[in-house]
C-alpha positions as CSV (number, residue, x, y, z in Angstrom):
1,M,5.5,-18.1,-1.7
2,T,6.5,-14.5,-1.0
3,M,3.8,-12.4,0.6
4,T,3.2,-9.4,-1.5
5,P,0.1,-7.2,-2.2
6,R,0.8,-7.2,-5.9
7,T,1.8,-9.5,-8.7
8,L,4.4,-7.7,-10.8
9,L,3.3,-8.2,-14.4
10,L,6.1,-6.3,-16.2
11,L,9.7,-7.3,-16.8
12,A,12.2,-4.7,-15.7
13,L,13.5,-2.7,-18.7
14,P,16.9,-1.0,-19.0
15,L,16.9,2.2,-17.1
16,G,17.9,4.2,-20.2
17,A,15.4,2.6,-22.5
18,C,13.7,5.2,-24.7
19,Q,10.0,5.7,-24.0
20,G,9.4,8.6,-26.3
21,K,8.8,12.2,-25.2
22,F,8.4,13.1,-21.6
23,S,6.6,16.1,-20.2
24,L,6.4,18.2,-17.0
25,A,2.7,18.7,-17.0
26,G,2.1,20.7,-13.9
27,G,-1.6,20.9,-14.5
28,P,-4.4,20.6,-12.0
29,E,-4.4,16.8,-12.1
30,P,-1.8,14.8,-10.0
31,D,1.3,14.0,-11.9
32,A,3.0,11.5,-9.6
33,R,2.5,9.5,-6.4
34,L,5.0,8.4,-3.8
35,T,3.7,5.6,-1.5
36,A,5.5,4.2,1.5
37,D,3.8,0.9,2.6
38,V,4.5,-1.0,5.7
39,F,2.6,-4.3,6.2
40,T,2.0,-5.5,9.7
41,W,1.2,-8.8,11.5
42,E,0.8,-9.8,15.1
43,C,4.0,-10.1,17.2
44,Q,4.3,-11.1,20.8
45,D,6.8,-10.0,23.4
46,P,8.4,-13.2,24.7
47,Y,8.8,-11.7,28.2
48,T,5.5,-9.8,28.8
49,E,3.5,-11.9,26.3
50,Q,2.0,-8.6,25.0
51,V,0.7,-8.8,21.4
52,F,1.6,-5.9,19.1
53,Q,1.9,-5.0,15.5
54,G,5.3,-5.8,13.9
55,V,6.4,-5.2,10.3
56,F,6.8,-8.2,8.0
57,S,7.0,-6.4,4.7
58,F,7.9,-2.9,3.5
59,D,7.5,-1.5,0.0
60,V,8.1,2.0,-1.5
61,S,6.5,2.7,-4.9
62,L,6.8,5.7,-7.2
63,E,4.4,6.5,-10.1
64,Y,5.0,9.2,-12.7
65,A,2.2,9.9,-15.2
66,P,1.8,13.6,-15.9
67,D,-1.8,14.7,-15.6
68,T,-2.9,11.0,-16.0
69,L,-2.2,9.5,-12.6
70,Q,-4.4,6.5,-11.9
71,D,-7.2,7.2,-9.4
72,R,-6.9,5.8,-5.9
73,V,-9.6,7.8,-4.2
74,L,-11.4,6.0,-1.4
75,P,-15.2,6.0,-1.3
76,G,-16.9,8.1,1.3
77,A,-16.8,6.9,4.9
78,G,-18.9,3.8,5.2
79,G,-19.0,3.2,1.4
80,C,-17.3,0.4,-0.6
81,S,-15.9,0.2,-4.1
82,E,-15.3,-2.9,-6.2
83,G,-11.9,-3.4,-7.8
84,L,-10.2,-0.3,-6.5
85,S,-6.4,-0.7,-7.1
86,M,-4.7,0.1,-3.8
87,F,-1.4,-1.4,-4.7
88,P,0.1,-0.4,-8.1
89,Y,2.0,-2.6,-10.5
90,D,2.5,0.0,-13.2
91,A,2.0,3.8,-13.8
92,G,-0.9,3.3,-16.2
93,E,-1.1,4.2,-19.9
94,G,0.2,7.7,-19.2
95,G,3.3,6.5,-17.4
96,E,6.6,8.2,-18.4
97,D,10.2,7.7,-17.3
98,L,11.3,10.5,-14.9
99,P,13.4,13.0,-16.9
100,G,16.9,13.9,-16.0
101,L,17.9,10.7,-14.4
102,S,21.4,9.2,-14.7
103,S,20.6,6.3,-12.5
104,A,17.7,4.8,-10.5
105,P,15.9,7.1,-8.1
106,T,16.7,6.8,-4.4
107,W,15.0,7.5,-1.1
108,T,15.9,8.0,2.5
109,T,14.2,8.2,5.9
110,G,17.2,9.5,7.8
111,D,18.0,6.2,9.4
112,Q,17.9,4.1,6.2
113,S,17.9,4.5,2.5
114,G,17.2,2.5,-0.6
115,R,17.2,2.5,-4.4
116,F,14.2,1.9,-6.7
117,E,14.0,-0.6,-9.5
118,R,12.4,0.5,-12.8
119,L,9.6,-1.9,-13.6
120,G,8.0,0.0,-16.5
121,P,7.5,3.5,-17.9
122,G,7.0,5.8,-15.0
123,F,6.9,3.0,-12.4
124,Y,9.6,2.4,-9.8
125,L,9.5,0.0,-6.8
126,D,11.8,-0.9,-3.9
127,E,10.8,-4.0,-2.0
128,V,12.7,-3.0,1.1
129,L,11.6,-5.9,3.2
130,S,9.9,-8.8,1.5
131,N,8.2,-11.4,3.8
132,V,11.0,-10.9,6.4
133,H,8.6,-11.4,9.3
134,S,10.3,-8.9,11.6
135,C,8.7,-7.4,14.7
136,A,10.1,-3.9,14.0
137,D,7.9,-0.9,14.8
138,A,6.2,0.7,11.7
139,A,6.5,4.3,12.9
140,E,10.2,3.8,13.8
141,M,10.9,2.2,10.4
142,L,9.5,5.2,8.5
143,G,10.8,7.9,10.9
144,D,9.6,11.4,10.2
145,G,8.7,10.6,6.6
146,L,10.3,9.1,3.5
147,T,12.1,11.6,1.1
148,L,13.0,11.1,-2.5
149,D,16.6,11.7,-3.4
150,D,18.1,11.8,-7.0
151,A,14.6,11.6,-8.5
152,G,14.8,14.3,-11.1
153,P,12.0,16.8,-10.8
154,L,10.6,14.9,-7.8
155,T,13.8,15.2,-5.7
156,G,12.9,16.4,-2.2
157,V,9.3,15.2,-2.2
158,T,8.5,13.7,1.2
159,A,5.8,11.3,2.4
160,P,4.1,12.0,5.7
161,P,5.2,10.5,9.0
162,A,3.4,7.3,10.1
163,G,0.9,7.0,12.9
164,S,0.8,4.0,15.3
165,I,-1.2,0.8,15.2
166,A,-1.7,-0.8,18.7
167,W,-3.9,-3.7,17.6
168,V,-6.4,-4.9,15.0
169,D,-9.0,-7.5,15.9
170,T,-11.8,-9.5,14.4
171,D,-14.5,-11.7,15.8
172,I,-13.4,-14.7,13.7
173,T,-13.1,-17.9,15.7
174,D,-12.0,-21.3,14.4
175,D,-11.3,-24.6,16.2
176,D,-8.0,-25.0,14.4
177,G,-6.8,-21.4,15.1
178,D,-7.2,-20.5,11.4
179,R,-8.3,-16.9,11.0
180,Q,-9.5,-17.1,7.4
181,I,-12.8,-15.6,6.5
182,T,-15.6,-17.6,5.0
183,F,-17.5,-16.0,2.1
184,G,-20.7,-14.4,3.2
185,E,-20.1,-14.3,7.0
186,T,-20.6,-11.2,9.0
187,V,-17.2,-10.0,10.4
188,D,-16.8,-7.3,13.0
189,V,-13.4,-5.6,12.7
190,T,-12.1,-3.2,15.4
191,W,-8.7,-1.5,16.0
192,D,-6.7,0.9,18.1
193,A,-4.7,3.2,15.9
194,S,-3.7,6.9,16.3
195,D,-2.3,9.8,14.2
196,W,-3.7,8.6,10.9
197,D,-5.9,10.6,8.5
198,E,-8.2,7.8,7.6
199,A,-8.7,4.0,7.7
200,W,-9.9,1.5,5.1
201,L,-10.4,-2.2,4.7
202,Q,-10.0,-4.4,1.6
203,I,-11.5,-7.8,1.3
204,R,-9.4,-9.9,-1.1
205,Q,-10.2,-13.2,-2.8
206,E,-6.6,-14.5,-3.3
207,R,-5.0,-17.3,-5.2
208,E,-1.2,-17.9,-5.4
209,G,-0.6,-14.5,-3.8
210,E,-2.7,-12.6,-6.4
211,A,-6.0,-10.9,-5.7
212,W,-8.7,-12.0,-8.1
213,G,-11.6,-10.0,-6.6
214,T,-11.5,-7.1,-4.2
215,V,-13.8,-4.7,-2.4
216,T,-12.4,-1.7,-0.6
217,C,-14.4,0.1,2.2
218,A,-13.6,3.4,3.8
219,A,-13.9,3.7,7.6
220,G,-12.9,7.4,7.8
221,S,-11.7,8.3,11.3
222,G,-13.6,5.5,12.9
223,D,-12.3,2.6,14.9
224,S,-14.5,-0.3,13.6
225,F,-16.2,-1.7,10.5
226,T,-18.6,-4.6,10.0
227,I,-18.4,-6.6,6.8
228,T,-22.0,-7.5,5.9
229,D,-24.0,-8.7,2.9
230,D,-23.7,-5.3,1.2
231,V,-20.0,-6.0,0.9
232,W,-20.2,-9.7,-0.2
233,D,-22.8,-8.7,-2.9
234,L,-19.9,-6.9,-4.7
235,L,-17.8,-10.1,-4.9
236,N,-18.2,-13.4,-6.9
237,E,-18.5,-16.5,-4.6
238,Q,-17.8,-18.7,-7.6
239,L,-14.3,-17.5,-8.2
240,N,-11.7,-20.3,-7.9
241,V,-9.6,-18.8,-5.0
242,E,-7.5,-20.3,-2.2
243,F,-8.9,-18.1,0.6
244,I,-10.3,-14.7,1.5
245,N,-7.9,-12.3,3.1
246,L,-8.5,-9.0,4.9
247,Y,-6.3,-5.9,4.8
248,V,-7.0,-3.2,7.3
249,G,-5.1,0.0,6.2
250,F,-4.4,3.3,7.9
251,Q,-3.0,6.2,5.9
252,N,-1.7,9.7,6.0
253,S,-1.7,11.6,2.7
254,D,-1.1,15.0,1.2
255,V,-0.4,16.7,-2.1
256,Q,2.9,18.6,-2.6
257,E,3.9,20.9,-5.5
258,T,7.4,20.9,-6.8
259,D,9.4,23.9,-8.0
260,D,8.4,22.9,-11.5
261,G,4.7,23.0,-10.7
262,L,4.2,19.2,-10.5
263,Q,1.4,18.0,-8.3
264,V,2.6,14.9,-6.3
265,E,0.4,12.8,-4.0
266,V,2.4,11.5,-1.0
267,V,1.0,8.6,1.0
268,T,2.3,6.7,4.1
269,R,0.3,3.6,5.0
270,G,0.4,1.0,7.7
271,T,-1.7,-2.1,6.7
272,H,-2.5,-5.0,8.9
273,V,-2.9,-8.3,7.0
274,L,-5.1,-11.0,8.5
275,V,-3.6,-14.0,6.6
276,V,0.2,-13.9,6.3
277,Q,1.5,-16.6,4.0
278,E,4.6,-18.4,5.0
279,L,7.4,-19.2,2.5
């Protein structure tokens, strides 16, 4: 099974498929979102035995929905929200294909580049690394920020540089070395991360790689969070899931305005995943 934070529900359509009229809204609401996601797991240096965060997966997504971009606003620090969609699989009902494209949009970080695949109106994805289980450094992989190339009116939009994640730890113990979370247990999560705007956690009830129930909690600029009954009360213990996973995310974000007046959210995230499924 490929480890991925989303289940892609849409079949890829031809790039030039007609989707009706397009618009360059340029209003006060966000029109597009560029997200660079690196997912990390624990790696160990074979010589020093030092444990560090390596990259096992890397996705870049692009959403274009003029003035109707789907909300991904975190709750206030210490607060939690049920069902918040942190990982998009479409651009929502207002999704429109980027105008002026002769081929798929592309991106670059300076050291590497890639090409998006169109997965639906206004939604483009590049699964750069998928369950590769590398121990590459997240900050080095993203460089000084990921930039859109050949993306019509969004060309030149750049996501912020990544911060660093030294470690993420929980107080979960298990005789078999299994770090899965049991529904209802109190879990203390701590981390050492720097140069990020904010941190968040998502508790995920997963089955076959798909999240059936989620709660997302904001940690602001803190370095710890405790999962308590207040969090579990937002989830359904009766759901038929395989296990409960935990994502601990760190993000830098901004809003950029293009020459055409489009408002574009740009987000770079590093997300530690507690349970990394093997193929």
